[in-house]
C-alpha positions in Angstrom: 8.3 -4.1 8.6 5.7 -1.3 9.3 5.5 2.0 7.6 3.9 5.4 8.2 3.4 7.6 5.1 3.0 11.4 4.9 0.0 13.0 3.4 1.5 13.2 -0.1 1.7 9.4 -0.4 -2.0 8.2 -0.3 -1.7 6.3 -3.6 1.5 4.6 -2.6 0.0 3.7 0.8 -2.8 1.8 -1.1 -0.2 0.0 -3.2 1.9 -1.1 -0.2 -1.2 -2.3 1.6 -2.2 -4.4 -1.4 1.3 -5.8 -1.4 0.7 -6.9 2.2 2.4 -4.1 4.2 1.1 -2.5 7.3 1.0 1.2 6.5 -0.4 3.9 8.7 -1.7 6.9 6.8 -3.7 10.0 7.4 -3.6 13.3 5.4 -4.4 15.1 8.7 -1.2 14.3 10.6 1.4 17.1 10.8 5.2 16.5 10.7 5.6 16.3 14.5 2.7 13.7 14.7 4.3 11.6 11.9 7.7 11.6 13.6 6.2 10.8 17.0 4.1 7.9 15.7 7.0 6.5 13.6 9.2 6.6 16.7 6.7 5.2 19.2 5.4 2.4 16.9 8.8 1.7 15.3 7.5 2.5 11.8 9.6 3.5 8.8 8.5 7.0 7.8 8.0 7.4 4.1 8.0 10.9 2.7 8.4 13.1 -0.4 9.1 16.1 1.9 12.9 16.6 2.2 12.5 18.8 5.3 10.4 16.2 7.1 12.9 13.5 6.1 15.8 15.6 7.6 13.9 16.3 10.8 12.9 12.7 11.2 16.5 11.3 10.7 17.9 14.0 13.0 15.5 12.6 15.7 16.7 9.0 15.2 13.6 8.0 13.2 14.1 5.4 10.4 12.9 7.5 7.4 13.0 7.1 3.6 12.8 9.9 1.1 11.0 9.0 -2.1 12.1 10.8 -5.2 10.2 8.8 -7.9 7.7 10.7 -10.0 5.4 7.8 -10.8 3.9 5.1 -8.6 6.1 2.5 -10.5 9.2 4.5 -9.8 8.3 4.9 -6.1 7.5 1.2 -5.8 10.8 0.3 -7.4 12.7 2.6 -5.0 11.0 0.9 -2.0 11.5 -2.6 -3.5 15.2 -1.9 -3.9 15.7 -0.4 -0.4 13.5 -2.7 1.7 13.6 -5.9 -0.5 9.8 -5.6 -1.1 8.3 -8.2 -3.4 6.3 -6.6 -6.2 3.7 -9.3 -6.4 0.2 -9.2 -4.8 -0.6 -12.3 -2.7 -4.2 -12.2 -1.6 -3.3 -14.3 1.4 -1.3 -11.4 2.9 -3.0 -8.5 1.1 -4.5 -5.7 3.2 -7.5 -3.5 2.6 -6.2 -0.4 0.6 -8.7 1.7 2.4 -8.3 0.8 6.1 -5.1 -1.4 6.4 -6.9 -4.6 7.7 -5.9 -8.0 6.2 -8.6 -9.0 3.7 -10.2 -12.5 4.0 -11.4 -14.8 1.2 -15.2 -14.7 0.9 -17.3 -17.5 -0.5 -18.8 -16.5 -3.9 -22.4 -17.0 -2.7 -21.8 -14.5 0.1 -20.9 -11.8 -2.4 -24.1 -12.2 -4.5 -26.1 -9.4 -3.0 -23.0 -7.2 -2.3 -21.6 -6.7 -5.8 -23.0 -5.8 -9.2 -24.8 -8.7 -10.9 -22.3 -8.7 -13.8 -19.4 -8.8 -11.4 -20.9 -11.8 -9.6 -21.5 -13.5 -12.9 -18.0 -13.0 -14.3 -15.8 -13.5 -11.2 -15.5 -16.4 -8.8 -13.0 -15.2 -6.2 -13.9 -12.5 -3.8 -12.2 -11.0 -0.7 -13.7 -8.9 2.1 -12.3 -6.5 4.6 -13.5 -7.7 8.0 -13.2 -4.1 9.4 -14.7 -1.8 6.7 -16.7 -4.4 4.8 -15.3 -3.5 1.4 -15.3 -6.3 -1.2 -12.5 -7.0 -3.7 -12.1 -9.1 -6.8 -9.5 -9.3 -9.5 -11.5 -7.4 -12.1 -10.5 -5.5 -15.3 -8.5 -3.0 -13.2 -6.0 -5.8 -12.5 -4.5 -5.3 -16.0 -3.4 -1.8 -14.9 -2.3 -3.1 -11.5 -0.1 -5.8 -13.1 1.3 -3.4 -15.6 2.4 -0.9 -12.9 4.0 -3.7 -10.9 5.8 -5.0 -14.0 7.0 -1.5 -14.8 8.3 -1.2 -11.2 10.1 -4.5 -11.5 11.8 -3.2 -14.7 12.8 0.1 -13.1 14.1 -1.8 -10.0 16.6 -3.8 -12.3 18.1 -0.6 -13.5 21.5 0.5 -12.0 
């Protein structure tokens, strides 16, 4: 399952990539370009723009209109509709910045690429082979888990 997200869904794009989904995103694409790419690459168009949603579905594009106000609400909507698991598995996770699958990185290789304190406190690192960004499950993971737990709770609601 591949997605393309409109310019209003940059944050959601990063979430979906972390969850392991292939999401094309650029804030520079206009409605026609989004529809064309979605159709050509068989991607599901995600949008918060009702007019774009209507145009896309009229042209036979698989599109989904997101109504949620928070990232947790939007993630819950997507999880319900597309049976998306709301758990991050680093074996399938993608770079939130460039959409490439991240790879485990030996700790010693991270030594000169991250802050000294980060290197000291964390043992697991992942690197994006395309853009070179390095990831670890730092203090921000508390917020990430909290958002995913909220999304799971919302998903359960009728």
